[in-house]
GUNUPA-128999 format. One record per residue (C-alpha): x, y, z; residue in three letters. Coordinates in steps of 0.2 Angstrom, whole numbers, plus 5000, padded with zeros to 4 digits. Each point is the difference from the previous one (the first is absolute). Example, Ala and Ser with C-alpha at 12.3 -4.5 7.8 and 13.67 -1.06 7.14 Angstrom:
2
506249785039ALA500650174997SER
end
This chain:
560
512749684871MET499350165007LYS499149965016ILE498850135010PHE499749995018LEU498350075004ALA500050055018GLN498250045004GLN498750045014ASN498549894999TYR498350015008HIS499449835007ILE498549944990GLY499950144989ASN500349904984PHE499450144988GLU501350135007ALA501449875002ASN499749934982THR500050184993HIS501750045009LYS500849844994ILE499450024982ILE500650195000SER501749935006ALA500049874986ILE499650144987HIS501450115006GLU501349855000ALA499449964982LYS500250184995ARG501850005007LEU500549834991GLY499849885014GLY500149824998ASP499449955017LEU499150095015ILE500049935017VAL498650045013PHE500049955019SER499249865009GLU498149994999LEU500050164991ALA498349974991VAL499049995017CYS501250095012GLY500949935015TYR499549935012PRO498249964995PRO499749895015ARG498249935001ASP499550084984PHE500949854992LEU498549895007GLU498850084988PHE499849924983ASN499550164992ASP501750085007PHE501049864991ILE498950024984ASP500450184999GLN501849975002GLY500049874986LEU499050124989ALA501350145003ALA501449884995ILE499149974983HIS499850184998THR501850035003ILE500549864989ARG499250094985MET501350145002GLU501449885001ALA500349984982ASP501850064995SER500550015018ILE500149875014GLY499150035016VAL500449915017LEU498650045012VAL499449935016GLY498249945004ALA499149865008PRO499749844990SER498949855003ARG500749835005ASN499349884987PRO500449855012LYS498849935011ALA501249995015GLU500750155009GLY499350185001LYS499050084986ASP501250134995LEU501850044996PHE501050175002ASN500650014982SER501050094987ALA499450004982TYR501150024985LEU498950084986LEU500750034983HIS499350004982GLU498350025008GLN500149835008GLU500449935018ILE501849924996LYS500349945018GLY499450015018VAL501249985015ALA499349975018HIS500750065016LYS500849865010SER500450075017LEU498450075007LEU500450115015PRO498949975016ASN500850115013TYR499750185007ASP498950094988ILE500049864987PHE498849864999ASP500149944982GLU499949815004TYR498250045006ARG499650034981TYR501349934989PHE500749834995GLU501949994998PRO500749974983ALA500249824996TYR501050024984GLU501450124994TRP500450044982ASN501050144992ILE499150114988MET500650034982HIS499950174993PHE500850074984LYS501449875001GLY500350035019ARG499749885014LYS499250095015ILE499949935018ALA498550085007VAL499750015019THR498850095011ILE500650105015CYS500449885015GLU500649874987ASP501750095000ILE500150025019TRP500549815002ASN501649954992LEU499949825005GLY500850045018ASP498450005010ASP499349835006PRO498350085003LEU499850014981TYR499649844991ARG500750064983ILE501150134992CYS499150054984PRO501650084992MET501049845003ASP498749914989ILE499950134987LEU501950024999ALA500249824994LYS499150064984GLN501450124996HIS499050175000PRO500850164993ASP499150125012LEU499150005017MET498450115002VAL499250025016ASN498250075002LEU499950075018SER498950095013ALA501250025014SER499450115013PRO501050145008PHE500750005017ASP501550105006TYR501049845004ILE499849884985HIS499850134985ALA501950034999GLU500349815001GLY499049964984ARG501550054989LYS501049875010GLY498749864996ILE500150044982ILE501950015000LYS500049835009ARG499049924986ASN501050084986VAL501649945009ALA499449825001LYS499249984983TYR501250114990LYS498650084991LEU499350184998PRO498450045009MET498550124997ILE499150045016TYR498350094999CYS499250055016ASN498350085004ALA499950185007VAL498650095010GLY499049965015SER498649885003GLN499250055017THR501449975012GLU501349924989ILE501250114990VAL501049954985PHE501550104996ASP500449944982GLY501950004997GLY499849894985SER501749964992LEU501149914987ALA501649915006MET501349934989ASN500849835002ALA501550085010GLN498750075013GLY500150184995ASP498450104999ILE499750074982ILE498450095003SER499050045016GLU498350075000SER499550145012PRO499349965017TYR498250045005PHE499550064983ARG499549924984GLU501249994985SER500349914984LEU501849964996ARG500949904986ALA501649904999VAL500749924985THR500749825002LEU501349954987GLN500249834992ASP501549975011ASP498950025016GLY500750175005ASN499050165001PHE500550154989ILE499650125014GLU501550055011PRO500149945018VAL499350125013ILE500449905015GLN501449875001HIS499749835008ALA501350035013ALA499050155007SER498449895002ILE499749945017ALA499349825003LEU498349985008GLU500150075018PRO499349925015LEU498850105011ILE501350115010PRO500349945018LYS499950185007THR498750134998TYR500550154989ASN498650144999ALA500950084985GLU500249854989HIS499150034983GLY499250165005ILE500050074982ASP499149844993SER498850005015ILE499550184996HIS499749954982LYS499049845005ALA498950105012LEU499650134986LEU499649864988THR498949915012GLY499050165004ILE499850054982ARG499549834993ASP498849965015TYR499050164996PHE500149994981HIS499549814999LYS498650035013MET499350154990GLY500450135014PHE500950164998SER499950095018ARG500849955016ALA499750065018ILE501349995014VAL499850035019ALA501450125003SER500550015018SER501650094999GLY501049845003GLY501349924989ILE498949854993ASP498650114994SER501250134993ALA500949874990VAL498449924993VAL499350174996LEU501650054991ALA500049834990LEU498250024996ALA500350184993CYS501449934989GLU499149854994ALA498350084996LEU500350194999GLY499850125015ALA498350064993ASN499349825002ASN500549985018VAL499050075015GLN500850015018ALA498950005015VAL500650075016LEU499049945015MET500850075016PRO499349965017SER500350085017GLN501649895001PHE500750064984SER501550125001THR500050164991SER501549964991HIS499249844993SER498750104992VAL501250134993SER501249874994ASP498549914990ALA499550174993GLU501850044995GLN500149834991LEU498550034990SER500650174995GLN501649934995ASN499249864989LEU498650124994GLY498649885004ASN498350045007GLU499849985019TYR498550025012THR499950015019THR498749905009LEU500350025019PRO499349855010ILE500050075017LYS498150035001ASP499649834991ILE501149925013PHE499150095014ALA498349944994ALA500649824999TYR500750015018GLU498350085006LYS499049864992GLU501249865007LEU500150085017GLN498649905008PRO500949844994LEU501850055004PHE499450095016LYS501650065009ASN501249884992MET501750074996PRO500550074983PHE500849854991ASN500249924983VAL498150014997ALA500050194999GLU501650004990GLU499349884987ASN498450105000LEU500950154993GLN500949904987SER498349924994ARG499250185000ILE501450054988ARG499749844990GLY498150034998THR500350184994LEU501349954987VAL498949864994MET498550114999ALA501050124989LEU500649854990SER498349944996ASN499250174997LYS501450064987PHE500549834993GLY501850005007SER501049865006ILE500750015017LEU501849975001LEU500549915016ASN501650075010THR500549865011SER501749934999ASN500749825002LYS500650035017SER498350055006GLU499149864991LEU501249885007ALA499750045018THR498250054999GLY500350185003TYR498550064991GLY498150015001THR498849894991LEU498850104990TYR501050165005GLY501750044994ASP500049824992MET498650054988ALA500450024982GLY499949934982GLY501949984998LEU501550005012SER501450094993VAL501349985014LEU499449835007GLY501549914994ASP501350135006LEU500750005018TYR500050165009LYS501850034997MET499849974982GLN498650145000VAL501250125007TYR501349964986VAL498750024987LEU499550175007ALA501850064998HIS500049924983TYR498450104995ILE500950165006ASN501649964990ARG499950154989ASN499050125011LYS499050005016GLU498349934996ILE499649925017ILE500450135013PRO501549965011HIS499050015015ASN498949864995ILE501649894998ILE500950055016LYS498649995013LYS499749855010ALA498649894993PRO498350015009SER498249954997ALA499550155011GLU498549915007LEU500450065018ARG501050145008PRO501949984996GLY499849834992GLN501549934991LYS500149844990ASP501549955011ALA498749995015ASP499349844992SER501449944988LEU501949985001PRO500950134990GLU499849964982TYR501949984997ASP499949865012ILE498349934995LEU500250004982ASP501549884999PRO499149885011ILE498550004989LEU501149984985TYR500849845007GLN498349935004TYR499050054985ILE501250014985GLU501249865007ARG498849905009ARG501149985015LYS499449935016GLY500350085017PRO501549905005LYS500950054983ASP499550185002ILE500650015018ILE501649914995ALA500450154988GLU500150115015GLY498250065003HIS499350025018ASP499149845004GLU498550085009GLN499850134986LEU500149864987VAL498649905008HIS499050165003ARG500150054982VAL499649834992LEU498549985012LYS499450174993MET500249954982VAL499149835002ASN498650075011SER499550134988ASN499849894985GLU498150035001TYR500350184996LYS501049974985ARG498849884994ASN498750144998GLN501250124992PHE500050074983CYS501249954986PRO501850055003ILE501250054986ILE501449865001ARG501850064999ILE500849875012SER500349814998PRO498749975014LYS498550125001ALA498549995010PHE498549944990GLY499849874987VAL501949955001GLY499949975019ARG498749885006ARG500049985019VAL498649935011PRO499150135010ILE499649875014VAL501849925000GLY501049975016LYS501750024993TYR501150115011LEU498450065009SER
end
């Protein structure tokens, strides 16, 4: 049996484009003599559809797409994901389903059993869990079909009420197939192979695993679809962060014809979130994920041009470099907005960066605008000393200028704040926190430095002076980030323990961090939730990003 894995990038709710893409892959698989083609979870509508699932018309369009695809499934079998309606009166109205289409008929439907309801996932809000489990029969083979999370429980987690594969295994399948939409993060992405290996080892069956690829607003899917034999060896692995169509051939004895490309002994089991913070971990994949997130956000929103406030600092430099790589330098405009507090090297560094990248750049000094604001506010501010009000005013002037250019020329403003700043509130609402998409909002400051070095791995793109100088907002004379925050190599590990690992202050202090500093940092995190609540979408690359996956009360008193 020749089986194709169709790893594709879908557009949520774009049924016409998704259906066309699916059918094109079916035609290619048929041309190449395929018996079965497998697509990813909710491929027809895109994942995650969220509250679109509450619209009857959305479900109707998904079902209509299934019937359009069904007519192409004549000589070839098609396993494809889509929502389906629950015919029973009790429970929720929908299932998250996998359809087996063949001979222009619906031969079987499998429903997802384990509905994730944590972090970015809220499937139990919409779907009913499966209440029956049956293998699917196809060309003399018995196939156990599961959907994403269903393979993450092997019967050893008491939080799950059932283990779908335990039930399906009793029906003696020949092959396991999993349709997935498993998002990327730099911790769990590498552990996915371990999960598949554990299933194969337990059930002594080969597995086909088809994952989604591409980005849906803040969530990035990395692909990595694969076929694994019953010995736990990888036979075929699709590329990461790009679409592909790959085939494997399953013989009658249950073995694949293709040679092993990765032995079972070299496949690590699922890793836990590391106890210690490592800024260098997964930087190559993080780079690819951010490029994917930028490209897809622009493409799927119908935009082509980006604008970046270029300060001569490390964060804006990395964002500008990524934007030029993702969209093309001719589609990116940098805006330099120096004030009387800006150093001359910040301006020259920003100019050199754009010259290295080849993107357009414009200089709009804000000194006179700032002076005009000060003059108008003087009757109210009187002789009060210069403080954060004047600092934020400069940031908001800059935010107003870049948003004006964004509106006038139809560009999307890319935000340049990093996770360390967002965590501690070191940013100005409606100023440097403005933007349509946050590129670095899930990278701690030390990760940004590592990423800058990675961008420069072949040649100097980001000027060395930008990387080596002490970070500063340059909103007052001689200002440095370290005036307001702990040094980032001290701050970031504390933030990691609190945000990624959800450790309380006692546990963090017990790991050797200064007690007063821990309480100070955690108070900053909690008291600035109101800022993050108004922030733009953040490209997610960690297991716990700010945004939809971290829901903390603004008015909460915990640790305050």
